[in-house]
Each structure stands twice: as C-alpha cells, then as structure tokens.
Backbone as a ProteinNet text record, in pm:
[ID]
protein_1_A
[PRIMARY]
MTVSPLTAAAGEDGVVGSNSFLDAIGILGSDSGAVIGDSAHSGTPGGLFVNTDGGLALETDGPLHVDGLITSTVGKAFVHPHPTDPSLEIAYLAIEGPEANTLFRGTASLVNGEARIVPDETWRWVTAANASVTTFVTPRGPANVWVEFESRDLIVLRGTADVEVNYFVMGVRDGFIDRQVIRPNTTIIPTYRGEPYATDKSERYQQILIQNGTLNPDLTPNEATARRLGWELTDREDEARPRPVRTETPASNVTTPGDDTRGDRYRQNGAGRTRPSAGGQ
[TERTIARY]
-4883.3	-4976.4	-4996.1	-5120.3	-5149.4	-5214.4	-5194.6	-5248.1	-5328.5	-5449.6	-5533.2	-5499	-5477.9	-5451.9	-5570.3	-5542.5	-5648.4	-5618.1	-5713.9	-5701.4	-5805.7	-5762	-5853.9	-5910.3	-6036.8	-6098.8	-6053.4	-6086.3	-6046.5	-6099.8	-6013.9	-6054.6	-6052.1	-6019.5	-6014.6	-5869.9	-5850.4	-5718	-5694.5	-5568.3	-5536.7	-5535.2	-5449.7	-5441.1	-5442	-5530.9	-5541.1	-5521.8	-5427.8	-5406.8	-5426.3	-5498.6	-5519.5	-5532.7	-5494.8	-5507.2	-5515.3	-5616.2	-5636.2	-5574.4	-5510.1	-5451	-5308.5	-5269.7	-5135.8	-5032.4	-4925.8	-4815.1	-4856.4	-4968.9	-5010.1	-4982.4	-4978.1	-4935.2	-5049.1	-5069	-5172.4	-5129.5	-5011.4	-4955.3	-4812.8	-4783	-4650.2	-4587.4	-4467.7	-4396.4	-4261.5	-4222.1	-4090	-4031.7	-3900.3	-3827	-3797.4	-3715.9	-3670.3	-3785.1	-3802.7	-3907.5	-4046.1	-4066.5	-4194.7	-4305.8	-4277.7	-4377.9	-4326.6	-4395.9	-4352.1	-4463.5	-4432.3	-4530.2	-4481.3	-4569.4	-4531.8	-4640.1	-4604.5	-4700.3	-4653.2	-4744.6	-4710.8	-4748.6	-4796.8	-4843.1	-4750.7	-4687.6	-4600.5	-4684.6	-4633.3	-4703.1	-4816.3	-4833.6	-4938	-4873.6	-4947.1	-4888.4	-4825.4	-4710.2	-4633.1	-4689.5	-4607.9	-4653.5	-4680.5	-4608.8	-4629.5	-4652.4	-4769.6	-4804.5	-4848.2	-4785.8	-4815.4	-4851.7	-4962.1	-5006.6	-5028.4	-4965.9	-4980.3	-5020.7	-5071.5	-5105.6	-5002.5	-4881.8	-4777.6	-4684.9	-4720	-4633.9	-4532.5	-4456	-4357.7	-4428.2	-4405.3	-4465.8	-4393.4	-4263.3	-4184.8	-4066.1	-4048.9	-3933.7	-3870	-3739	-3667.2	-3549.2	-3535.5	-3423.9	-3315.4	-3246.1	-3143.5	-3124.2	-3034.9	-3007.2	-3130.6	-3142	-3252.5	-3194.9	-3234.7	-3186	-3299.1	-3271	-3367.9	-3306.7	-3369.9	-3321	-3387.6	-3344.7	-3405.7	-3373	-3447.7	-3423	-3505.7	-3443.5	-3515.2	-3555.2	-3683.9	-3735.2	-3795	-3764.3	-3815.8	-3856.7	-3968.9	-4010.9	-3952.1	-3880.9	-3822.4	-3670.2	-3613.1	-3468.4	-3429.5	-3302.6	-3250	-3161.5	-3190.8	-3120.5	-3065.3	-2958.4	-2918.2	-2939.8	-2965.3	-2996.2	-2883	-2837.8	-2725.4	-2769.4	-2724.7	-2765.4	-2709.5	-2787.9	-2741.2	-2641.4	-2527.4	-2422.8	-2457.1	-2551.4	-2579.3	-2726.3	-2818	-2960.7	-3028.1	-3066.2	-3125.2	-3264.6	-3325.8	-3458.4	-3450.3	-3327	-3308	-3223.5	-3235	-3150	-3108.2	-3002.3	-2949.7	-2975.9	-3038.4	-3069.4	-2997.8	-2903.3	-2830.2	-2882.3	-2903.5	-2951.1	-2833.9	-2858	-2756.6	-2738.3	-2617.8	-2591.1	-2673.6	-2733.2	-2817.4	-2772.3	-2788.7	-2750.4	-2800.1	-2778.5	-2827.8	-2744.3	-2627.9	-2539.3	-2528	-2493.9	-2460.8	-2310.2	-2270	-2127.4	-2059.8	-1933.6	-1846.1	-1739.5	-1709.2	-1626.6	-1514.8	-1404.1	-1304.3	-1222.4	-1156.5	-1077.3	-954.6	-860.9	-741.1	-643.8	-520.6	-414.5	-289.2	-230.1	-106.8	0.9	125.3	238.5	311.8	328.9	406.4	555.5	623.1	767.7	827.9	918.3	971.5	858.6	756	645.7	544.4	548.8	456.4	407.1	280.8	224.7	141.7	157.6	80.8	-15.2	-140.1	-244.4	-297.3	-284.4	-340.5	-467.9	-585	-709.5	-714.5	-786.8	-807.1	-875.2	-839.6	-892.3	-1043.1	-1101.3	-1246.5	-1317.7	-1259.7	-1318.3	-1307	-1195.1	-1176.9	-1271.4	-1301.5	-1392.2	-1534.5	-1579	-1718.3	-1732.5	-1622.6	-1626.1	-1607.2	-1690.1	-1685.4	-1555.6	-1494.7	-1369.4	-1392.9	-1515.1	-1543.9	-1618.4	-1615.5	-1673.6	-1562.5	-1585.3	-1482.2	-1464.8	-1343.9	-1311.1	-1285.3	-1338.1	-1321.2	-1245.1	-1138.7	-1055.3	-1050.9	-1080.4	-1070.3	-949.1	-869.5	-749.6	-747.6	-696.3	-677.5	-536.3	-445	-308.7	-308.4	-231.2	-218.7	-89.6	-78.9	39.6	42.9	139.2	147.9	202.6	112.2	153.2	34.8	67	-33.5	-28.5	-145.7	-151.6	-258.1	-228.1	-324.8	-321.9	-424.4	-434.7	-371.3	-261.7	-191	-257	-304	-365.1	-460.2	-575.3	-668.6	-741	-752.7	-826	-870.7	-939.1	-983.4	-865.2	-752.5	-639.2	-528.4	-519.6	-409.7	-447.5	-406.1	-424.3	-288	-248.5	-118.8	-141.5	-87.1	-95	41.9	40.7	164.6	144.7	254.4	246.1	377.5	369.3	486.3	571.3	525.8	602.6	565.4	655.7	630	546.5	415.4	322.5	228.7	157.9	52.3	-71.6	-144.7	-262.5	-379.7	-490.4	-613	-681.6	-730.1	-797	-931.8	-1020.2	-1153.8	-1182.8	-1210.5	-1223.7	-1363.9	-1420.8	-1554.9	-1550.1	-1616.3	-1637.5	-1784.9	-1817.4	-1955.2	-1959.5	-2060.6	-2070.8	-2079.8	-2002.8	-1999.9	-2137.4	-2184.9	-2315.6	-2429.5	-2401	-2506.6	-2476.7	-2403.8	-2366.8	-2487.3	-2571.6	-2681.9	-2814.4	-2811	-2934.5	-3023.4	-3152.4	-3247.1	-3298.8	-3287.3	-3330.3	-3479.8	-3528.1	-3670.7	-3737.1	-3842.3	-3907.9	-4057.9	-4139.4	-4284.2	-4313.3	-4411.7	-4447	-4531	-4475.6	-4549.8	-4551.1	-4502.5	-4482.9	-4567.1	-4565	-4630.2	-4771.3	-4857.4	-4993.9	-5091.1	-5182.6	-5280.5	-5369.4	-5425.7	-5508.2	-5656.3	-5690.2	-5829	-5887.8	-6003.3	-6075.8	-6119.2	-6091.4	-6136.8	-6061.4	-5953.2	-5876.8	-5739.8	-5696.6	-5565.3	-5453.3	-5360.2	-5248.2	-5117.4	-5016.3	-4882.9	-4887.5	-4973.6	-4983.6	-4861.7	-4783.3	-4664.3	-4539.9	-4555.2	-4442.1	-4426.8	-4313.4	-4285.4	-4379.3	-4390.1	-4477.3	-4430	-4300.8	-4248.1	-4281	-4269.8	-4303.7	-4450.3	-4536.6	-4678.8	-4704.1	-4631.1	-4647.1	-4612	-4511.2	-4473.6	-4586.6	-4649.6	-4760	-4881.6	-4901.3	-5009.3	-4972.5	-4847.7	-4799.8	-4807.9	-4774.1	-4774.1	-4910.1	-5009.9	-5144.8	-5183.6	-5095.6	-5130.5	-5238.5	-5226.1	-5318.4	-5387.6	-5501.2	-5570	-5504.9	-5535.1	-5476.2	-5504.4	-5614.5	-5643.1	-5579.3	-5487.8	-5411.5	-5492.3	-5617	-5693.1	-5651.9	-5667.6	-5625.6	-5700.1	-5628.2	-5688.1	-5749	-5880.7	-5947.3	-5935.1	-5922.6	-5901.8	-5768.6	-5663.4	-5534.2	-5541.8	-5612.7	-5625.7	-5693.7	-5799.6	-5868.3	-5777.1	-5703.8	-5618	-5505.7	-5452.5	-5339.7	-5381.7	-5511.4	-5559	-5539.5	-5523	-5511.5	-5649.8	-5659.8	-5787.7	-5798.1	-5880.6	-5903.4	-6018.4	-6004.2	-6107.3	-6160.4	-6273.2	-6332.4	-6290.8	-6254.5	-6206.3	-6309.2	-6437.7	-6540.5	-6550.4	-6500.7	-6504.9	-6423.2	-6317.8	-6232.9	-6300.5	-6402.7	-6470.8	-6579.2	-6612.6	-6716.1	-6668.8	-6758.8	-6719.1	-6665.8	-6560.8	-6505.7	-6576.7	-6589.2	-6653.5	-6577.5	-6652.3	-6592.3	-6573.1	-6454.2	-6423.3	-6415.5	-6466.6	-6461.9	-6324.8	-6286	-6154.1	-6150.4	-6042	-6027.2	-6013.9	-6044.9	-6032.5	-5892.2	-5886.5	-5759.2	-5653.9	-5698.6	-5601.8	-5524.5	-5581.2	-5514.6	-5444.2	-5438.7	-5376.6	-5226.3	-5173	-5028.2	-4961.9	-4863.4	-4790.5	-4651.7	-4585.8	-4451.3	-4360.7	-4290	-4200.7	-4259.6	-4395	-4460.1	-4483	-4439.9	-4468.8	-4371.1	-4412.6	-4324.5	-4310.4	-4409.2	-4397.7	-4279.1	-4263.1	-4149.1	-4018.1	-4024.3	-3902	-3845.3	-3931.6	-3881.1	-3802.6	-3810.2	-3731	-3597	-3577	-3451.8	-3363	-3235.6	-3140.1	-3025.8	-3032.4	-2929.8	-2917.2	-3028.2	-3027.3	-2974.5	-2932.5	-2877.3	-2913.3	-2949.4	-2990	-3128.4	-3186.3	-3321.1	-3331.3	-3414.5	-3442.3	-3589.4	-3626.9	-3766.2	-3834.3	-3951.5	-4019	-4076.5	-4113.2	-4176.1	-4311.1	-4352.5	-4475.8	-4596.8	-4594.1	-4711.7	-4719	-4618	-4617.5	-4718.9	-4774.8	-4871.9	-4826.8
4004.8	3893.1	3843	3819.2	3762.9	3627.5	3544.9	3409.6	3387.8	3335.4	3309.1	3173.6	3167	3037	2945.1	2816	2719.8	2591.6	2548.5	2421.6	2327	2211.6	2118.3	2021.8	1984.3	1882.1	1745.4	1643.2	1507.2	1470.3	1413.8	1370.6	1478.5	1603.4	1713.3	1753.3	1820.6	1869.9	2005	2031.9	2159.9	2272.6	2263	2363.9	2293.4	2331.9	2271.6	2380.5	2359.1	2454.5	2387.2	2449.9	2393.2	2505.7	2476.5	2573.7	2498.6	2524.6	2451.8	2522.5	2636.6	2711.5	2664.4	2662.8	2622	2717.5	2660.3	2737.2	2822	2788.3	2858.2	2769.4	2827.9	2758.5	2752.7	2633.7	2618.6	2677.1	2640	2695.2	2739	2865.1	2920.3	2962.6	2912.7	2953.8	3010.4	3118.2	3175.7	3215.6	3231	3259.8	3130.2	3142	3024.6	2958.7	2827.6	2754.9	2798.3	2836.7	2891.7	2788.9	2667.4	2561.7	2449.2	2422.6	2323.1	2223.1	2095.8	1991.7	1906	1878.4	1801.7	1699.3	1572.5	1466.8	1391.7	1373.2	1304.5	1157.7	1110.6	972.6	894.4	790.5	707.1	614.5	581.6	488.8	551	683.6	753.9	860.5	918.8	1024.1	1132.3	1179.1	1272.1	1411.8	1503.9	1640.5	1706	1669.1	1724.3	1608.4	1603	1494.6	1555.4	1513.7	1567.9	1454.5	1467.7	1365.7	1431.7	1379.6	1436.9	1329	1371.3	1278.5	1292.3	1247	1247.4	1366.7	1473.5	1590.2	1575.8	1682.6	1681.4	1700.7	1609	1622.5	1728.3	1738.1	1834.9	1877.7	2006.5	2059.6	2169.5	2161.6	2262.6	2312.6	2442.2	2502.4	2536.7	2433.8	2452.7	2326	2329.2	2208.7	2161.9	2032.2	1971.4	1889.1	1919.8	1845.9	1761.4	1634.3	1543.4	1483	1505.9	1448.9	1312.7	1216	1084	1009.1	904.1	817.6	861.9	873.6	900.3	766.1	745.2	619.1	640.5	551.6	560.5	422.5	413.7	285.7	263.4	359.3	346.6	348.8	452.9	464.9	609.2	632.9	766.4	798.1	905.3	934	1075.9	1094.5	1230.6	1249.1	1372.7	1405.1	1488.9	1451.7	1518.5	1560.4	1676.7	1717.9	1627.2	1603.5	1527.9	1614.3	1558.7	1642.6	1697.4	1634.5	1679.6	1710.3	1662.9	1680.8	1749.1	1876.6	1949.4	1900.7	1817	1764.7	1641.4	1593.1	1472.6	1503.7	1415.6	1423.1	1281.6	1270.3	1140.5	1124.5	1014.7	988	860.9	874.5	760.4	731.9	602.9	563.9	540.1	564.9	542	392.5	355.4	217.2	184.1	65.8	26.6	-106.6	-124.2	-248	-247.7	-357.7	-368	-292.6	-241.4	-170.4	-23.6	57.6	198.1	204.9	179.5	167.7	303	305.7	419.4	372.9	453	409.2	508.7	457	541.7	455	517.3	442.7	524.4	459.3	530.5	438.3	484.1	407.6	411.1	293.4	282.7	217	239.5	178.7	82.1	-41.4	-138.7	-105.9	-100.8	-79.5	-194.3	-268	-390.3	-485.4	-486.3	-579.4	-540.4	-414.6	-375.5	-232.4	-209.6	-74.3	-59.9	52.7	81.5	196.6	174.1	274.7	320.8	449.7	507.7	582.9	534	599.3	744.4	826.4	966.1	973.7	1075.3	1082.1	1101.9	1167.9	1186.2	1052.2	961.4	828.2	751.5	764.8	695.6	749.1	879	938.3	882.3	853.2	810.4	659.7	585.9	440.6	368.1	265.1	189.8	111.8	118.3	46.3	-102.7	-136.6	-276.1	-349.8	-297.1	-365.1	-399.1	-501.5	-543.6	-441	-436.2	-352.6	-446.3	-410.5	-492.9	-413.1	-472.1	-404	-485.6	-420.2	-481.3	-420.9	-505.1	-455.7	-503.9	-417.2	-451.2	-408.4	-501.5	-463.7	-408.9	-305.6	-246.5	-295.1	-424.4	-485.9	-633.4	-709.3	-854.2	-883.7	-902.7	-931.5	-989.6	-1072.3	-1116.8	-1023.5	-968	-872.3	-919.7	-910.3	-950.2	-851.1	-863.5	-778.5	-852.6	-800.7	-862.8	-829.5	-705.6	-660.1	-546.6	-542.1	-431	-399.1	-270.5	-219.6	-78.9	-15.4	121.9	218.4	181.8	273.9	246.7	120.8	87.1	-31.8	-23.6	-134.3	-162.9	-289.6	-328.9	-422.7	-385.5	-468.2	-529.4	-650.4	-714.7	-773.3	-785.4	-838.7	-898.6	-965.9	-1035.2	-946.3	-823.4	-730.3	-588.3	-495	-355.6	-290.5	-288.5	-230.7	-134.5	-55.7	27	-59.5	-28.5	-106.3	-10.1	-33.7	38.4	-33.2	42.9	-19.1	48.7	-29.4	18.3	-38.3	49.4	8.8	41.6	-54.7	-38.3	-62.6	25.1	6.8	22.7	31.8	52.1	177.7	259.8	385.3	360.7	439	425.2	455	365.3	382.7	318.6	256.9	198.8	52.9	-16.1	-155.1	-248.1	-227.9	-320.7	-270.7	-196.9	-146	-261.4	-255.4	-359.5	-336.3	-436.4	-424.8	-454.1	-556.5	-589.3	-519.2	-444.5	-363.2	-360.7	-313.9	-303.5	-212.5	-249.4	-173.6	-51.9	66.2	191.2	273.1	215.2	291.2	239.3	109	51.5	9.1	109	87.2	158	85.4	149.5	247.8	341.9	445	429.7	403.1	410.1	272.4	251	125.3	111.6	-7.7	-36.2	35.4	105.4	181.2	117	92.9	31.5	110.2	35.6	93.9	52.6	136.8	110.3	92.6	167.1	154.9	212.2	293.4	351.7	266.4	153.8	67.1	-40.8	-109.9	-213.9	-333.1	-414.5	-532.1	-626.4	-644.4	-732.8	-678.5	-547.7	-484.8	-510.4	-496.4	-521.6	-668	-759.2	-901.9	-932.8	-865.9	-887.1	-843.3	-731.1	-682.7	-774.4	-836.1	-934.8	-1060.7	-1101.9	-1223.2	-1214.2	-1097.4	-1087.1	-1048.4	-1031.5	-1006.4	-861.8	-769	-627.6	-592.8	-649.9	-617.7	-742.6	-717.4	-820.2	-828.9	-932.8	-943.4	-823.9	-749.3	-630.8	-504.2	-521	-414	-329.4	-364.8	-294.6	-348.2	-269.3	-314.6	-440.3	-531.5	-650.5	-609.6	-600.8	-548.9	-643.1	-772.8	-866.6	-838.7	-812.9	-777.5	-645.4	-548.7	-417.6	-428.7	-508	-525.7	-595.4	-695.8	-771.6	-685.9	-596.6	-514.7	-376.9	-348.2	-220.4	-103.6	-129.6	-20.6	38.2	167.2	234.2	277.1	207.4	243.1	343.2	442	543.4	539.1	603.6	614.6	746	740.7	860.5	972.9	938.4	1044	1117.8	1057.2	1127.6	1255.2	1257.4	1375.4	1491	1458.1	1562.9	1631.9	1578.3	1639.1	1771.3	1870.4	2002.4	1992.5	2065.7	2070.6	2179.1	2163.8	2267.8	2398.5	2509.7	2641.9	2696.2	2740.2	2794	2946.1	3011.1	3156.7	3202	3319	3371.9	3417.1	3394.3	3435.5	3586	3643.9	3789.9	3839	3964.9	4022.2	4018.2	4020.1	4019.5	3889.2	3782.4	3652.8	3620.2	3712.7	3687	3674.4	3575.1	3553.1	3626.2	3706.3	3778.5	3720.2	3741.8	3688.7	3732.2	3636.8	3666.3	3633.3	3611.1	3581.3	3433.4	3348.4	3205.5	3136.4	3122.6	3058.9	2911.6	2850.1	2709.4	2690	2780.9	2773.6	2800.3	2888.2	2918.6	2795.7	2700.2	2580.9	2492	2518	2441.5	2507.9	2624.9	2696.4	2681.5	2683.6	2664.9	2761.3	2873.1	2977.1	3029	3033.1	3087.6	2993.5	2873.1	2777.7	2638	2553.7	2418.1	2417.4	2300.1	2289	2170.5	2185.6	2073.7	2044.7	1919.1	1881.5	1903.5	1970	1992.1	1864.7	1866.2	1749.1	1727.9	1598.7	1564.8	1630.9	1660	1715.7	1865.3	1933	2078.6	2133.3	2248.3	2314	2456.1
-1518.8	-1519.3	-1377.7	-1338.3	-1207.7	-1224.3	-1123.5	-1125.8	-999.8	-1013.6	-897.1	-838.7	-706.8	-645.2	-664.8	-684.6	-710.5	-635.7	-555.3	-485	-539.8	-590.1	-653.1	-550.6	-572.3	-489.9	-537.2	-458.5	-494.7	-631.3	-714.2	-847.1	-951.6	-914.2	-1009.9	-1035.7	-1148.2	-1182	-1116	-1079.7	-1018.3	-1119.6	-1220.5	-1325.8	-1459.4	-1547.8	-1679.8	-1783.5	-1875.4	-1983.1	-2116.8	-2206.8	-2339	-2439.9	-2563.9	-2670.7	-2802.5	-2881	-3005.8	-3125.2	-3102.9	-3213.5	-3239.8	-3365.4	-3404.2	-3346.2	-3289.9	-3233	-3113	-3049.8	-2929.4	-2808.3	-2691.4	-2570.8	-2470.7	-2411	-2310.2	-2176.8	-2128.8	-2005.8	-2035.8	-2004.8	-2031.3	-1900.2	-1873.7	-1754.2	-1791.3	-1727.1	-1749.1	-1613.9	-1609.4	-1487.3	-1412.9	-1310.6	-1237	-1162.4	-1183.4	-1113.3	-1152.2	-1280.4	-1322.2	-1320.2	-1362	-1361.7	-1273.2	-1164.7	-1067.4	-1046.1	-1057	-1028.7	-914.1	-820.3	-702.6	-674.1	-673.5	-643.2	-519.6	-423.4	-299.7	-304	-417.5	-428.4	-520.6	-467.3	-550	-635.9	-755.5	-843.1	-919.5	-909.2	-982.9	-1068.1	-1167.3	-1249.4	-1164.1	-1206.7	-1126.2	-1125	-1069.8	-1057.4	-1191.1	-1293.2	-1427.3	-1522.1	-1580.3	-1672.4	-1803.7	-1912.6	-2044.7	-2138.6	-2207.4	-2302.7	-2437.7	-2541.2	-2674.5	-2772.2	-2885	-2992.8	-3103.8	-3074.7	-3176.1	-3172.4	-3098.5	-3091	-2979	-2955	-2848.2	-2714	-2620.6	-2488.8	-2406.2	-2422.7	-2347.4	-2431.5	-2444.5	-2518	-2435.4	-2416.6	-2341.2	-2422.4	-2429.9	-2501.7	-2400.6	-2354.8	-2254.3	-2174	-2076.1	-1996.2	-1920.5	-1901.4	-1827.3	-1713.9	-1590.6	-1474.3	-1417.5	-1393.7	-1334.5	-1209.3	-1095.2	-970.4	-950.7	-1029.6	-1027.1	-1154.7	-1180.7	-1295.2	-1414.4	-1531.6	-1655.5	-1716.1	-1735.6	-1787.5	-1925.2	-2017.8	-2153.3	-2201.2	-2272.9	-2329.3	-2468.2	-2520.4	-2654.9	-2648.2	-2592.1	-2585.8	-2563.4	-2537	-2519.5	-2639	-2708.8	-2833.7	-2834.7	-2912.6	-2946.1	-3095.6	-3134.3	-3273.1	-3330.1	-3448.7	-3514	-3654.5	-3702.3	-3836.4	-3945.5	-4049.8	-4165.7	-4242.4	-4283.4	-4344.2	-4481.7	-4553.4	-4690.6	-4717.2	-4632.8	-4660.6	-4542.6	-4554.5	-4441.2	-4402.6	-4486.5	-4452.4	-4363.7	-4338	-4257.2	-4134.4	-4032.6	-3915.6	-3876.7	-3799	-3757.1	-3607.7	-3568.3	-3427.7	-3384.5	-3292.8	-3236.7	-3096.5	-3066.6	-2934.8	-2839.8	-2710.9	-2609.2	-2585.7	-2542.8	-2504.3	-2380.3	-2378	-2265.9	-2207.8	-2079.4	-2013.2	-1870.3	-1798.5	-1661.3	-1559.3	-1599.3	-1507.5	-1546.6	-1446.7	-1471.3	-1494.9	-1618.2	-1648.6	-1664.2	-1626.7	-1652.5	-1751.6	-1850.6	-1962.8	-1992.2	-2044.5	-2108.5	-2203.1	-2297.3	-2394.9	-2432.5	-2501.5	-2541.7	-2612.9	-2628.4	-2694.8	-2608	-2588	-2510.4	-2596.7	-2559.8	-2631.3	-2538.8	-2586.5	-2510.4	-2522.6	-2410.1	-2406.5	-2326.2	-2391.7	-2329.9	-2290.6	-2374.7	-2355.4	-2249.8	-2204.4	-2096.7	-2117	-2077.5	-2075	-1948.3	-1880.7	-1759.5	-1786.9	-1755.9	-1779	-1643.8	-1615.7	-1493.6	-1533.9	-1493.6	-1532.9	-1484.5	-1560.3	-1523.2	-1386.4	-1308	-1171.8	-1169.6	-1269.1	-1268.7	-1284.9	-1365.9	-1380.9	-1250	-1181.7	-1054.3	-948.3	-952.7	-855.1	-866.9	-988.4	-1007.6	-1021.5	-1015.5	-1035.3	-902.4	-880.7	-755.6	-743.4	-625.4	-602.3	-576.9	-532.1	-497.9	-608.4	-729	-845.1	-943.7	-1023.4	-1118	-1229.5	-1282.3	-1398.6	-1515.9	-1631.8	-1751.6	-1856.1	-1910.6	-2010.2	-2138.9	-2250.4	-2383	-2453.8	-2520.3	-2588.7	-2733.9	-2820.9	-2962.2	-3003.2	-3026.3	-3067.7	-3210.3	-3233.5	-3366.3	-3432.7	-3442.4	-3501.6	-3465.7	-3523.3	-3499	-3359.5	-3264	-3126.7	-3050.6	-2952.9	-2857.2	-2736.4	-2700	-2588.8	-2490.5	-2361.5	-2260.7	-2144.2	-2060.2	-1941.7	-1824.6	-1775.5	-1663.1	-1529.5	-1516.8	-1392.5	-1425.6	-1353.1	-1374.3	-1244	-1216.6	-1101.3	-1134.3	-1040.5	-1063.9	-1073.4	-1013.2	-1005.5	-1106.9	-1153.9	-1244.5	-1332.1	-1460.2	-1554.4	-1617.3	-1615	-1670.7	-1788.2	-1904.7	-2024.8	-2053.6	-2103.5	-2147.3	-2286	-2361.4	-2496.3	-2542.8	-2656	-2710.4	-2800.1	-2825	-2906.8	-2866	-2894	-2859.8	-2969.6	-2948.3	-3044.8	-2970.6	-3049.2	-2990.8	-2967.1	-2861.4	-2824.8	-2797	-2864.1	-2831.4	-2715.3	-2618.6	-2504.1	-2476.8	-2417.6	-2380	-2241	-2144.1	-2003.9	-1952.8	-1879.6	-1822.2	-1672.3	-1597.1	-1454.6	-1423.4	-1295.5	-1251.4	-1165.8	-1186.1	-1112.8	-962.4	-887	-742.8	-684	-597.7	-535.8	-611.8	-728.8	-812.1	-847.2	-760.4	-789.3	-781.5	-680.8	-655.5	-711.4	-818.2	-878	-924.5	-889.4	-926.1	-1068.5	-1151.1	-1291	-1304.7	-1236	-1238.5	-1121.1	-1148.3	-1047.3	-1073.5	-978.4	-1002	-1120.8	-1199.9	-1319	-1282.2	-1303.5	-1284.9	-1413.3	-1522.5	-1646.1	-1761.9	-1784.9	-1902.9	-1863.1	-1846.8	-1799.8	-1894.6	-1958.4	-2047.3	-1970.6	-2044.5	-1982.4	-2014.5	-2142	-2186.4	-2213.2	-2160.4	-2178.6	-2325.3	-2383.7	-2518.9	-2629	-2595.8	-2695.9	-2716.1	-2839.5	-2863.6	-2796.9	-2740.3	-2665.4	-2732.6	-2721.6	-2778.3	-2929.4	-2995.7	-3141.4	-3212.7	-3142.6	-3203.2	-3180	-3110	-3079.7	-3186.7	-3183.6	-3281.7	-3260.9	-3363.6	-3354.8	-3244.9	-3229.8	-3126.2	-2987.1	-2969.2	-2840.8	-2808.4	-2906.5	-2886.6	-2850.9	-2914.1	-2884.1	-2739	-2685.9	-2546.1	-2453.5	-2485.4	-2402	-2409.4	-2523.6	-2535.3	-2457.7	-2469.5	-2403.9	-2251.5	-2193.8	-2047.6	-1990.1	-2078	-2031	-2017.7	-2057.3	-2050.7	-2152.6	-2273.3	-2382	-2434.7	-2497.9	-2575.7	-2713.1	-2791	-2925.7	-3016.2	-2989.8	-3071.8	-3014.4	-2917.9	-2854.2	-2756.2	-2731	-2627.6	-2490.9	-2384.8	-2251.6	-2207.2	-2146.3	-2087.8	-1953.5	-1950.2	-1830.7	-1712.4	-1736.5	-1626.4	-1557.7	-1635.8	-1578.6	-1504.5	-1564.1	-1500.1	-1363.8	-1355.3	-1226.6	-1125.2	-1170.1	-1079.6	-1022.2	-1103.4	-1060.8	-1008.8	-1012.5	-960.3	-1053.8	-1182.9	-1279.4	-1304.7	-1304.5	-1327.3	-1473.9	-1549.5	-1688.9	-1696.3	-1782.6	-1800.1	-1942.2	-1962.7	-2095.4	-2158.1	-2284.6	-2352.9	-2348.5	-2358.9	-2362.8	-2230.4	-2121.7	-1994	-1997.9	-2078.3	-2085.7	-2157.2	-2237.7	-2313.3	-2231.3	-2114	-2032	-1975.3	-1965.5	-1913.4	-1771.6	-1743.8	-1609.2	-1529.5	-1398.1	-1317.3	-1325.5	-1334.8	-1344.9	-1205.1	-1176.1	-1044.1	-1052.1	-949.2	-945.9	-902.8	-948.9	-915.9	-772.1	-703.9	-564.9	-556.5	-439.5	-424.8	-457.3	-498.6	-542.2	-433	-306.6	-197.2	-189.4	-248.5	-245.6	-375.4	-468.5	-597.2	-580.9	-643.5	-639	-753.8	-724	-826.7	-837.2	-952.7	-967.8	-853.7	-796.9	-686.2	-550.8	-543.9	-417.2	-395.3	-485.9	-477.6	-383.1	-255.9	-158.8	-186.5	-256.4	-292.5	-385.8	-480.6	-570.3	-498.6	-394.6	-321.9	-253.2	-216	-148.4	-243.6	-372.3	-469	-494.7	-437.4	-461.8	-339.6	-360.5	-251.7	-273.1	-198.5	-210.3	-352.8	-423.1	-557.9	-662	-625.6	-721.9	-676.5	-772.6	-739.9	-680.5	-664	-612.4	-520.3	-417.3	-329.4	-334	-326.9	-335.5	-201.3	-195.5	-68.6	-14.4	113.8	172.5	109.4	103	33.2	95.3	226.6	291.6	284.5	229.1	225.6	129.2	160.3	72.7	49.3
[MASK]
+++++++++++++++++++++++++++++++++++++++++++++++++++++++++++++++++++++++++++++++++++++++++++++++++++++++++++++++++++++++++++++++++++++++++++++++++++++++++++++++++++++++++++++++++++++++++++++++++++++++++++++++++++++++++++++++++++++++++++++++++++++++++++++++++++++++++++++++++++++++++

C-alpha cells in the first residue's frame, strides 16, 4: 500500500477518512507509529480528533501511553465481566480529587502497644517528601489506636491493647504538589451553532452549563458567550459540503512504509517516543 503525501491549505483538513459501511474502517494504521497526529496550536483540537455519534471514538487492543494529562468530562472507569449474566458488564469509576494521591494499605499488629510501618520503597520513590502523609487506622478488636508519627519513610501506631490494625495511607505524587485545579477552559466548548450540546450528560451537569453561560436553557450554545470567549461555532450543514479534490502526487514522491521520517522522530532507539518540535514538517 502506498500513501500520497498531502499538505492542507489553511482551514482544510490534512487527511480525512470515512466509511459508511458497518464494521468498515475509515483510516487504518498498523505498525509502530502508524497514525500520528501533531498540532502546534494550543487550545485547539489536537493532532488526532475523533467525533462519533454514540460509538467508540477510540479503541485500542493493548496498552495506551499518553505523555500528558488524560481529561474526561464523565470519569475514568474500568470494565469487569458480570459473574452471572454475559449480557451485562460492571463499570467502576476511579477515585477523583484535587490531588495526585499515592496510596497503600495493609494490616499491622500492635506489640506492647506499638506497631511500626515502613512503607514499600516504590511508594516512597513516587511520593513527595515535602507533602503531608495521612494515615487512617481501624483496630480489629477492643482498643483505642492512634497515629503517633507519620512520614514518607516511617509510620508509628500506638494503642491501648495488642490488636491487629488495618491501615490506609495517602501521600501526594512527587512533582505534582502544586497542580492547579482551576484552569482555562479548553475542553467544555460547544461546536455547532443552534444545536443542543451535552445531551448525553446528566441533568445537573446541563444545569451547570446553563448557569455559567455556556448554554441556553434549551441546551443550544450561548452565542454571546461564544463571541466573548472567542469560541468559533460552525453550522452542521457546512460539514456536508463537498471537500476539494486533490490530485495525487507523482509516484516519485509517494511515501512507502518505512520511509516516514516524520514518524521516525517519534521513535527513540526503537523504544519509547519523543514529541517533535512544533515547527517540524
């Protein structure tokens, strides 16, 4: 298979793939770094943008690495098989909070009223030394138990009787203590003028968007807010207009598998990837 290089003009898409057949693929990439998206503009759709009407926007059969923050307007979940009904699945959401917490738990035994807990070295490696550590304890018997001392390196428990104690310890990931929770909005931005937005979200979520001026009461984008913040709303029918047809480049310029130097810049000694400079072509 050969691919013709394509350079898009301003306002045009570089590569567009579509297929209206069931179980067919618009753009298929295989091999290392087969599909690469690179955007040099912050605050705009990234190098790879996928929009679906209820289907899966992205599915990967294998590990997924993201060199950055994963953002979701709903939550992060794992899916587990239902133990008795194959038509159902169980989806649990991840714990969320303003900190990048590191956690571990276990059971200790008080001896002469004291237990010393030395955290695992991997937890100590990823946990900030200059952030507070929080320890929760639950005695498994009639005793009063408290935390005498706690740090990234040692936790000391004391109690009024020698019992087993369940503990749960929280720290903060090293290098992420001062993470900003409130930031400029680059995610929750309507796309289409006059078209209801966030219709798949909860009623309370929709009320918040109406309250802060993102949406009108009928869930259509508030155009006054869009103009004030510089959001560019488009008309849905614009997407249905024919795109300009580009002629194929001469065979001498055809890119064959293995010749993509742009993809090579994402590889590093055959393992891992580095992001190219924004101005590279």
